[in-house]
C-alpha positions, 0 to 999 in steps of 0.5 A: 516484546516490542517495547522492550526491544524499542527501548534497547535499540533506541539507545539512552534516553539522555541527551548524550551525543551519539557516537559517530559511526561510518555509514553502512551504505550510501543513500540519496539525499531526501527529496524536497517536500517529501514530508507533504507526500504522506497524506493520510487516506491517499492510496499511493499506487493504483489498483491496475499498477499493483495487479500488473506488478503482483502478477508478474512477481508471482509468475517469476516466483512460481515460474509460471506463465502470466496467463495461468488462468483463474481456476484452482487445482484441487491441491491448491484448494486444499492448501488454502483450506489449511491456511484458512484454519490457521488464519481463523484459529486462536494461534497466529502462526507466530509459533512457526517463526523464529523466536529471538535467540538468547544472545540477541538481548545481550548484544542489544543491551551492550549497544545501548551503553554509552561505552561502546566496546568493540572488543567486548562486542566482538567476543560476544558476536564471535560465539554466533556463526550467523552473526559473524557472517552477517557482520563481516558481510555488512562491513565488507559491503560498506568498505567496497571500492578498496583493495582490502577485505575485512575478515576480523570481527572486531574490525567489522564491528568498529566499521559498522558502528552502533547504529548499523549493528542495531539494525543488523541485529534486529533483522537477525532477531526477527529472521524466521528459521528457513530450513534449506532441507525442508519442502520445495516451496520453503527451500526455493522461495522463503529466502527470496521473500525474506531478503525482499522484506529486509530491503523494504524495511531498510528503505522504509527506515531511510525515508520515514523521517522525511514523511513524519513516520517513526523510523523504527516502526517503519523498519519493523513493518517492512520486516514483518510484512512477508512473515505470514507468507513464509508461514504459508510456504510451510503449510504448502510444503505440508499439504503439497509434499513434493508437488511443485504445481502450485502457483495459479493466478487465483491461488496466489491472490488468495494466498497473499490475502491470507498471508497478510492476515497472518502477518498482521496477527503475528505482529499483534502477538509480538506486541508491535504498536497499533500503527504497525499492525494497522499498516499491515492490515491496510495492505489486505483488500484495500477498497476504493476510498479506504483510508490509509495511514501514512505508514500504510501508504509507505508500506504499500509503495515500498512493497510495490517498488521493491517488486518492480526493482527486483523484476527489473533486476531479473529482466522481467520488466523493462526500465523504460516503461513509464507506466510503472511509476506514473502518478506515484508520490514525489518521494518515489525516486528517493525510495526507489534508490533506497531499495537498491541491493547492498553492494557486493563485498570487494573480492 
């Protein structure tokens, strides 16, 4: 699946010049010397920093006190036992996330063509209400600051351009089904987690070239990192029913550990390259002295900074706390800026 998708998204193999397209969003200039920062084996964030931010992030997600204790409730133990069965089974959990819709391959194949037909793509996109909403929303975000609002799909397609559409459609293709009529945890947390993964994926792709990392692999790694956790939410709903008491500190730590293992196995089932599945695996139980690949480093740093940024945006952390960014790599400011939310559409 990955090789097929990569071949379509990367475009023609010949040397024909790419058609120019307007930028989807403005990004900061690369930081000088950033490529030297991706040194294999070096952990980019300290254990103390990760623990502190993860605890604050979990507290925000589950709306619990930071000092919730280290005891598992009987219900939390049941959830973790059920999740452990999936992790240890032959099934990776991929059956619980959305497969690529039939329309997506057709769109990606069209984007690979040198003859970029905005009218033809618009007709295809118009048959999928989810894609229509996503394309128009992205076009308006890139067109902010003007008095005009884009409502035409064809206008939106031409404004976004081929590269913007490739990334957008890839993201839609791998978006899990999030049933807003499902249980409490999927309904309240799944969309937040997926949006955070999309922000991390986009930031990964922006800085990847400067770090000597394949941009598309960096994008996929960021996109799939929370898929296992979204699967875990469905398990929580099945076991806990309507009980909203899950979320102790110990429960969250074990939940994330198992969810990362699920993300890794799902990536393998989707035939992601070894670099991506290795980077995902490196996020679980990293010990002192453990070797991290450059993509594993980037994924760890993006996950950390994405949580920091989101906690600051929601008033759970302060901007002026120097310990949050102490000792991080030189390219951190560029990556942090890339994690900014997409601009809201002009009214």
